C-alpha positions, 0 to 999 in steps of 0.5 A, a space after each residue: 467111448 470117444 465122445 469128441 471131448 478128447 481132441 489132443 493132437 488134433 489141433 488147437 481148436 475143439 472139433 465141431 460136433 457133426 450132429 449139428 451139421 447138415 448132410 451137405 455140410 458133412 459131405 463137404 467136410 469129408 471131401 475136404 478131409 480126403 475121405 469117401 463120403 461113406 467113411 465120413 458119414 461113419 466117422 460123423 456118427 461116432 462123434 454124435 453125443 448121447 443125451 446124457 453126455 450133453 446133459 452132464 456137459 451143460 450142467 458142468 458149464 452152468 456150475 462153473 458160471 455159478 461159481 464164477 458169479 459167486 467168486 466175483 460177487 464176493 470180491 465186489 462185496 469185499 472191495 466195497 467193504 474195504 473202500 467204504 466211507 467211515 468218516 475218518 482220514 485214511 490210515 497212513 495220512 499225515 498233515 504237517 507231520 501229524 498222523 491224522 489216520 483214523 481221525 475225524 475231520 474235526 479231530 484232525 483239524 484240532 490236532 493240526 491247529 495245535 501244531 500251527 500254534 506251536 510253530 507260530 510260537 517258535 522263538 527268533 533271537 536277534 543278537 545285536 551289540 551284546 544284547 539278545 532280543 526275542 520275538 516269535 514267528 507269529 509276531 513277525 508275521 508268519 501265517 500258516 493255513 491247513 485248509 487246503 492240506 486237510 481237504 486234500 488229505 480227506 479226499 484220499 480214498 474217496 475219489 473215483 470208482 471202487 478200484 481207484 478208491 482201493 488204490 488210493 487207500 493202499 497208497 495212503 497206508 504206505 504213508 502219504 503227507 500233506 504240507 501246510 500253506 506258508 506265507 509271510 505278512 511282509 508289512 507286519 514283518 517290516 514294522 516289527 523289525 523297525 520297531 525292534 531296532 529303532 532304539 539302536 539306530 543313530 541318525 547321521 549329523 551334517 557338518 555345520 557352521 557356528 558363528 563365534 562371539 567374535 563373529 568368526 566361523 567355526 565348523 562343527 564336525 559331521 558324524 556318520 549314522 548307523 541303522 539296521 538294513 530292515 529289508 535284508 534282515 526281513 529276508 533272513 527271517 523269511 529264510 529260517 527253518 520254521 520247524 525249529 523251536 528256536 532260531 538265532 540271527 546276528 544283526 549287523 548295522 549299515 553306516 549312513 554317511 552325512 550329506 554334508 561333511 566338514 571336508 566339504 565345508 572346509 573346501 567351500 569356506 564361508 568368509 563373511 556376511 552376504 546380506 542381512 535384514 531386520 524387521 520389528 514387531 509388537 511384543 505385547 502381541 504374545 501369540 504372534 511373537 511366539 509364532 515368529 520365534 518358532 518359525 525363526 528357530 526352524 530355519 536357523 542354522 540351515 546350510 544351502 548348498 551351491 545351486 540348491 533351492 531353499 523352500 520356506 515351507 519345506 524347512 518350516 513345515 506346517 504350522 500346527 498346534 503340535 509344534 506349538 503354534 497358536 492363533 494370531 491375526 492373519 489375512 484371509 480374503 482381504 480381511 484380518 482374522 484369527 488363524 493358526 500361525 499368525 505372524 509367520 509371514 513376518 519371518 518369511 518377509 524378513 527372509 525374503 529381504 535377506 535374500 534380496 540384500 544377499 544378491 541371491 536369485 528369487 524363484 518364488 514370492 507372493 505379496 500380501 493382499 493388503 499393505 502390511 505395517 512391518 515391511 516396505 511396499 513391495 518387499 513383503 512375502 506371504 506364506 501359507 500351507 501348502 502354498 504360496 511359498 518363498 523360495 530362492 536359489 543359491 547362485 552365489 557359487 558357495 555354501 550359504 549359512 542362514 542365521 536368525 536372531 530374536 530380539 525383544 521386539 525385532 527379528 534379524 536374519 543373516 546370510 553368510 557365504 563367500 562375501 565379496 568386499 566392496 559389494 553393496 545392494 540397493 533396493 528401491 520401490 516405485 509405488 503407484 497409488 490405487 484409489 479406493 473404489 466407492 460402494 453405495 448401499 441403500 438404507 431406508 432408515 436414512 432421510 431421503 437423499 442423505 449419505 453416511 460413510 459406513 467404511 472409510 476406504 484404504 488406498 491400494 498400490 501397484 509397486 515395481 521394485 528394483 535391485 541394484 548391485 554395486 561393487 566399490 561404488 560402481 553399478 554392476 547390475 540392475 534388475 526388476 524384482 517381482 512386482 506387487 499389487 495391494 488391493 484397495 479397501 473400498 469406501 462404503 457409503 449408505 444413502 437414503 431413499 430417493 425422493 421419488 421412491 415411495 
C-alpha cells in the first residue's frame, strides 16, 4: 500500500500528509492540481497513514536521534580524554633542541638548563701573534634564558576549547620547537677582551728633544703603537655560532701613530734657550723637597706645540700619596698648615717665571694669599687641585721644550724653542704696601686700661708687574702682567677692661 513515503519522481520535497489538512486546504490543493474536488478527496484519503505506520515512523526517528546522541557523546568524551591535562609537555615539543615531550615542567626545565650550561661552556679560541688564548661564551658575557620558551611550550594544548586544544596537540605531535632568548652583556664582553689583549698592546711614543751635555739638541725618534680594536672584535664574538662547541677567531692589530713625529720636530727645529728661572729651597725640609722633585719631574721633557695651551694641573695631576707626595706646609685660608703636596707651588711659581722670561702669553695665574719667601713680589703662582692652575699659551711660532733640573737646594726650569738672538726680557715689580689692621680683644685678666700685643701684624702688598721685551737693546714691547694682592696679617692687641666697667 502506498503510504506516501515513496515520493521518488514527484519532486525533491516530501508530499504533505493530507490527513493533517482541513477540507478547505484539500480543496484548494486539488484545484491547484487541476483535479475535480471529488477526485482530490479520493487521492487524499489514499495518503492518510494508519496508526501503525505512524507509530513505526516515530519509533525509527527516535532511534536515529538516540544513536546520534550516543555517537556525539562518545566523540565528545573521546575528545575530552585526548585533550586532558596530564601535567607534562605535549609529545613532539622541543626547547633549545631538547625533546621535552611527556616531561614535567621541572624535568623539562632541568634538561634545558643543562643545555644552557653546556652552551655557555663552549670555547672561543683567539689566535694572536702565534699564541692561542681561550675563553668561554659565558665568560665573554653570553646570557641564555629559557623562561619564555618553556612557558610558551607548556601552553601548547592547554589553550582554547576542546577542538582548539586537540588541534594544538596534533600540531605538536608533528614537531614544534622553541628557541632560547639570547643576549650579550656588552660591558662584560668589552672588559674581558680588553683584559685579555692588554699585554699585547704597545703604546705609541712621541718624538722628543734631548739636551746633550754640550747643550745641543738631539731628536729622539717616534715609534708607532699597536692595539686590538676591541669594538670590532666584540662584534665578531657576538656573530659566532654559539651552538658549536668551539670557535676560533684570528685577532689582528691596528696601528696607533704617535701624536708628535720626528719629522715634525725636524721641521720645527728648536734652536736654543728661550728663557730660564731658578728658585731656591731649604733641603733640610725633607718632605717639601721631595714634593718639589716629584712635581718637577712630572713636567720635565714636556713638548708644547705651537698654539697649544699648557696646564700645570693637567700635566702634574693631583698630588696624592699613591704618587709619593707627602705632607708639608701649605697656605690655607691665610694660615700655614700641614697638607699633602706642600712645596709644589714652588715648582708652579718657578715655571711661571720661566714663562715670563720666555716671552710667552700667560692665560691663567693666581698669587698666594700671603707673601712667600722664595719668589719676588708679584712673581709667584699658586696651584691646588683642581684649581687654581697655571696656564700659558705657546705663541712663539714653534715648538717649546720644557726641561727641569733639581740641584741640592735649587730648582731650575728652562724653556727651549726658536730662540731669537739679541732678545732680552726684563720683569719689574711695583709694590704698594698695605699696613696691617689692628684688632683689639678685651681681656678681663689684664689691669684696667692696660694693652698687650698678642700678634704682631705683617704688612701686605698690592703689586703691579710689567714685562718689557728688548731686541738688541731696543724696547720692542711693554705689558702689564697679572696684578697681585697679598693680604696683611692683622696686629692683635689685648686690652684690659675700662675703668668704668664693673
